[in-house]
Every structure is written in C-alpha cells, then in structure tokens.
C-alpha positions as CSV (number, residue, x, y, z in Angstrom):
1,M,-0.1,0.0,0.0
2,A,1.0,3.3,-1.2
3,F,1.0,6.3,1.2
4,L,2.3,10.3,1.0
5,E,3.0,12.5,3.8
6,T,1.2,16.1,3.7
7,G,2.5,19.3,5.0
8,D,0.7,18.6,8.3
9,G,2.1,15.3,8.8
10,T,-1.3,13.9,8.0
11,K,-0.4,10.0,5.5
12,L,-2.5,9.6,2.8
13,F,-3.6,6.5,0.5
14,Y,-3.1,6.6,-3.1
15,R,-3.3,3.9,-5.8
16,D,-1.2,4.4,-8.9
17,W,-1.8,2.4,-11.8
18,G,-0.6,2.3,-15.7
19,E,1.6,4.1,-17.8
20,G,1.5,7.1,-19.9
21,A,-0.9,10.5,-19.7
22,P,-1.4,11.0,-15.9
23,V,-5.0,11.2,-15.0
24,V,-5.7,12.3,-11.3
25,L,-9.4,10.9,-10.0
26,A,-10.8,12.9,-7.3
27,A,-13.8,11.6,-5.2
28,S,-17.1,13.0,-3.3
29,Q,-17.1,13.0,0.1
30,A,-17.9,10.1,2.6
31,V,-16.1,7.5,0.2
32,S,-12.6,6.3,-0.7
33,C,-11.2,6.2,-4.0
34,D,-13.3,3.4,-4.3
35,M,-15.7,4.8,-5.8
36,W,-13.3,4.9,-9.0
37,S,-13.0,0.5,-9.4
38,G,-14.7,0.7,-12.6
39,S,-13.0,4.2,-13.7
40,V,-10.0,3.2,-14.1
41,P,-9.8,0.3,-15.7
42,Y,-11.2,2.7,-18.5
43,F,-8.0,4.6,-18.7
44,T,-5.4,2.4,-18.1
45,E,-6.2,-0.1,-20.7
46,R,-6.0,3.0,-22.9
47,G,-2.2,3.8,-22.6
48,M,-3.6,6.1,-19.5
49,R,-1.8,6.0,-16.0
50,C,-4.5,6.7,-13.2
51,I,-4.3,8.1,-10.0
52,T,-6.3,7.9,-7.2
53,F,-6.4,8.8,-3.5
54,D,-8.5,8.4,-0.5
55,R,-8.8,12.4,1.4
56,R,-7.6,12.9,5.0
57,G,-10.5,10.7,6.9
58,H,-11.9,9.3,4.3
59,G,-11.0,5.7,3.2
60,R,-7.2,4.5,4.5
61,S,-6.2,7.5,5.0
62,E,-5.3,9.2,8.3
63,A,-7.9,10.9,10.1
64,P,-6.4,13.9,11.9
65,S,-8.1,16.8,14.4
66,G,-8.1,19.6,11.7
67,G,-7.3,20.0,8.0
68,Y,-10.7,19.5,7.0
69,D,-11.2,23.0,4.9
70,I,-11.4,23.4,1.6
71,D,-7.6,25.2,1.3
72,T,-6.2,22.3,3.2
73,L,-7.6,19.3,1.2
74,A,-6.3,21.4,-2.1
75,D,-3.1,21.5,-0.1
76,D,-3.4,17.6,-0.7
77,L,-4.3,17.5,-4.0
78,R,-1.2,19.5,-4.4
79,A,1.0,16.8,-2.2
80,L,0.4,13.8,-3.9
81,L,0.9,15.9,-7.4
82,A,4.2,16.8,-5.9
83,R,5.2,13.6,-4.6
84,L,4.6,11.7,-8.0
85,D,6.0,15.1,-9.7
86,L,3.3,14.5,-12.3
87,R,3.0,16.8,-15.4
88,D,0.4,17.4,-17.7
89,V,-2.5,16.5,-15.8
90,T,-5.7,15.5,-16.3
91,L,-7.6,16.8,-12.6
92,V,-11.1,15.1,-12.3
93,G,-13.2,16.4,-9.6
94,H,-16.7,14.5,-8.7
95,S,-19.2,16.0,-6.1
96,L,-16.6,18.1,-3.2
97,G,-13.5,16.5,-5.5
98,G,-14.2,19.2,-8.2
99,A,-14.1,21.6,-5.6
100,E,-11.1,19.9,-4.5
101,V,-9.2,20.2,-8.4
102,I,-11.1,24.3,-8.4
103,R,-9.5,25.5,-5.5
104,Y,-5.9,23.4,-6.4
105,L,-6.3,25.8,-9.7
106,G,-6.9,29.2,-8.2
107,R,-4.4,28.6,-5.2
108,H,-1.5,26.5,-6.5
109,G,-2.2,27.6,-10.6
110,S,-1.6,25.2,-13.1
111,H,2.1,25.0,-13.9
112,R,0.8,20.2,-13.4
113,V,-2.0,20.7,-15.2
114,R,-3.2,20.2,-18.3
115,R,-6.7,20.6,-18.2
116,A,-9.6,19.8,-15.6
117,V,-13.2,18.2,-15.6
118,L,-15.3,19.1,-13.3
119,L,-17.8,16.4,-12.7
120,A,-21.2,17.5,-10.3
121,A,-19.0,19.5,-8.2
122,T,-19.7,21.5,-5.3
123,A,-19.5,24.9,-6.9
124,P,-19.3,27.6,-7.6
125,F,-21.1,28.7,-4.3
126,M,-23.3,26.2,-2.8
127,T,-24.5,28.5,0.0
128,K,-27.6,31.2,-0.8
129,T,-25.9,35.1,0.5
130,A,-26.8,38.8,0.1
131,D,-24.2,38.5,-3.2
132,N,-24.9,35.1,-4.0
133,P,-28.6,34.5,-4.2
134,E,-28.4,31.5,-6.9
135,G,-27.1,29.7,-3.8
136,L,-29.6,26.9,-1.5
137,E,-30.7,28.2,1.7
138,P,-28.4,27.3,4.6
139,A,-31.0,26.3,6.6
140,M,-31.5,23.3,4.3
141,F,-27.8,22.0,4.9
142,D,-28.0,23.2,8.5
143,A,-31.4,20.0,8.9
144,V,-29.8,17.2,6.3
145,R,-26.6,17.6,8.8
146,A,-29.0,17.2,12.2
147,T,-30.2,14.3,10.4
148,W,-26.8,12.8,9.9
149,R,-26.6,13.1,13.2
150,R,-29.6,11.6,14.6
151,D,-28.9,8.7,11.7
152,F,-26.8,8.8,9.1
153,P,-27.4,5.5,8.0
154,G,-31.0,6.2,7.7
155,W,-30.6,9.1,5.7
156,V,-27.6,7.0,3.4
157,A,-30.2,4.3,2.9
158,D,-32.9,6.9,2.2
159,A,-30.5,8.6,-0.1
160,A,-29.5,6.0,-2.7
161,P,-32.2,6.0,-5.2
162,P,-32.2,10.3,-6.4
163,F,-28.5,9.3,-6.6
164,F,-28.4,6.9,-9.6
165,A,-32.2,7.9,-10.3
166,C,-32.5,5.1,-12.7
167,A,-32.4,1.0,-12.3
168,T,-29.1,0.1,-10.4
169,S,-28.9,-3.5,-9.0
170,K,-29.4,-3.6,-5.5
171,A,-25.7,-5.4,-5.5
172,M,-24.3,-1.8,-7.2
173,N,-26.7,0.0,-4.6
174,D,-25.5,-1.5,-1.5
175,W,-21.7,-1.4,-2.7
176,A,-22.6,3.1,-2.6
177,V,-24.3,2.7,1.1
178,S,-21.1,0.6,2.6
179,L,-19.1,3.3,0.7
180,M,-20.4,6.5,2.4
181,L,-20.7,4.3,5.6
182,E,-16.8,3.7,6.3
183,T,-16.5,7.1,6.8
184,Q,-17.3,9.0,10.5
185,L,-19.6,11.2,11.2
186,D,-16.9,13.4,12.4
187,V,-15.3,13.9,9.4
188,L,-17.9,14.1,7.6
189,L,-20.2,17.4,9.2
190,R,-16.6,18.8,8.5
191,V,-16.4,17.8,5.2
192,S,-19.6,19.1,4.3
193,H,-19.6,22.8,5.7
194,A,-16.2,23.0,3.2
195,S,-18.2,21.7,0.5
196,T,-20.8,23.8,1.3
197,A,-19.5,27.4,2.5
198,S,-16.3,27.4,0.0
199,D,-16.7,30.4,-2.1
200,L,-15.0,28.9,-5.7
201,R,-16.2,32.0,-7.6
202,A,-12.8,34.3,-7.9
203,D,-10.7,30.4,-8.0
204,L,-13.0,29.6,-11.2
205,R,-12.3,33.0,-13.3
206,K,-8.7,32.4,-12.8
207,I,-8.7,28.8,-14.3
208,D,-6.4,28.8,-17.9
209,V,-6.7,25.4,-18.6
210,P,-9.2,23.5,-21.3
211,T,-12.0,22.7,-18.7
212,L,-14.9,20.5,-19.0
213,V,-18.2,20.9,-16.6
214,L,-20.5,17.7,-16.6
215,H,-23.6,17.5,-14.7
216,G,-27.1,15.5,-14.6
217,D,-30.1,17.1,-14.8
218,L,-31.6,15.1,-12.5
219,D,-29.2,15.7,-10.0
220,A,-30.8,16.1,-6.3
221,S,-27.7,17.1,-5.1
222,V,-26.2,20.1,-6.7
223,P,-28.5,21.4,-9.0
224,V,-27.5,21.4,-12.6
225,S,-28.2,25.2,-12.3
226,F,-24.9,25.4,-10.7
227,G,-22.9,23.0,-13.1
228,R,-24.0,26.2,-15.6
229,R,-22.9,28.5,-13.9
230,T,-20.0,26.7,-13.2
231,A,-18.9,26.4,-16.6
232,D,-20.1,30.4,-16.8
233,L,-16.7,31.3,-15.1
234,V,-14.4,29.8,-16.9
235,R,-13.1,31.3,-19.8
236,G,-13.6,29.2,-22.9
237,S,-15.0,26.0,-21.4
238,T,-17.1,23.1,-22.1
239,F,-20.5,22.7,-20.8
240,K,-22.9,19.1,-21.4
241,R,-25.7,18.6,-19.9
242,Y,-26.5,14.8,-19.5
243,A,-30.5,14.2,-19.4
244,D,-31.8,11.5,-17.1
245,A,-29.0,11.7,-14.8
246,A,-28.7,12.2,-11.3
247,H,-25.8,12.8,-9.4
248,G,-23.9,9.4,-9.3
249,L,-23.4,9.9,-13.5
250,F,-20.2,8.9,-12.9
251,I,-21.8,5.4,-12.4
252,T,-25.0,5.0,-14.4
253,H,-24.0,6.6,-17.1
254,A,-20.4,5.8,-16.9
255,D,-19.7,5.2,-20.8
256,R,-21.3,8.2,-22.0
257,V,-18.7,10.6,-18.9
258,F,-16.0,9.0,-19.4
259,G,-15.7,8.4,-23.0
260,D,-16.4,12.6,-23.0
261,I,-13.6,12.7,-20.8
262,L,-11.6,10.4,-23.0
263,E,-12.6,12.7,-26.1
264,F,-11.3,15.8,-24.3
265,I,-8.1,14.5,-23.8
266,Q,-7.6,13.6,-26.6
267,K,-8.7,17.3,-28.5
268,S,-6.8,19.3,-26.1
269,S,-3.7,17.1,-26.2
C-alpha cells in the first residue's frame, strides 16, 4: 500500500496504475477512492496512467482532528502531484472532489495541470448569501447535517435512490451505501461544511486550462444550474448537460461520462 505525507504530517493513501499521460481522480465526500474502481480500467486500458487517493479522514488515509477546510484539502492534492512529480495532468473531480480541483487551480496554479474535468462539482458557491442569491438556503444544509447526527445510516439508505435516479442493481446500490458508511461522522460533518461554504467563484475565473463541466439534469445534490454557472465562470470551458442523469452519473452513465472525458483529453492534447 502506498502513502504520502502532507504538509501537516497526515498520511494519505493513494493508488498509481498504468503508464502514460496521468489522470488524477478526486472522489466525492464521504467515500474512498474505491468509488473509481470501475473507472480506472477505462483509462489504463487506453494507455493512460491513473492515480486515485483517499482524502484525509476517508478510506485508508489518516483522520487527523483538523485540516478539513477546502484550502487544506487542495493542499493535500498538491502534495500528491508533487510527491509523484506529475506533469501535464488531467484532473478529474466529482462533487467535493471537483471543488478541490477548482481550489487547487485557483490556489496553486496550473503548471502541473494540462486540463480539468468537473463532474457534478459542488461549485461555484452552494450557499445562498446576499451576493449569491442563486445558492441554496443555509437552513437546508443545517437540516441535513442534523439528520446525519440522528441517523446517518438511515439517511444514506434514503438518499441512494435519488443519487442514481435510474435503474441500478441492488448490489450496486448496497455497494455505494457501504462506501459512505465507512467515513466517521465527525469527518463527514467537517467536509460537508467545506463543500457548502466554499466560495469558488474567484478560483473559477483564474482557471487557465481547458475545462470540461459535466452535470446531470436530475441531480438532487447539486442542481444542474450550478454546473451551468460553474462553466460560465471558466473562460472557454465546455459544458455538457446529461438528460436523465443524477449525482451518481459516473456510475449510471459511465460509458458516456468517460467517453466524453477521453474525447476531451484527445482534443485538448
């Protein structure tokens, strides 16, 4: 098992498969990099090197008492790219992983990155404020987190159907639920705050690499309007709206998602 050490000494687990141009996949909140287990072969079988990692507090990585803010999470991503000395990287982030990619590019620049893919990212700013009227009410996020404190397993079971929004096997549903139940509640509450409270609008305007934004129009976690606004803030980005796809489109629409990413890599090389 491979680990790297971050700036504050936290050990993060990562996997490094294949050879060729590097693709780094950043996972959603509450799940390990095992969420990408069906995706890694797609890229490695097409001559690419695929790197996945467990966010701090997730999976096999250490769970320190702090560092769950978006800046530190982006710094952890930077530590991974530096440890492996990756160049011309394709950064792919789903949900909170997309937010980490955005903050990484805004905070550290693109000298190691060739392109970015934002897959149902929690961006540009999830929370409604005076200068962000398109955001969601803070009370909604507070209510969800209160439910987590009372019965997180029950909430996860109820959230699985809208996460997929279309037919999946019971085994796939159970697998997704099991991944979320591996993460400690205190970690989940902290990264949830990072996901909903991070204003990424300025970071998006700084992105200077080709960027692909993919979003499902049935996404109940991050409405598709957020994906459209995210793309509008990145100069020259490409936005693709997936009909009848929800937050779990990387599973339910895997062939199309990763086919679009591969085409994007080839066209922006």
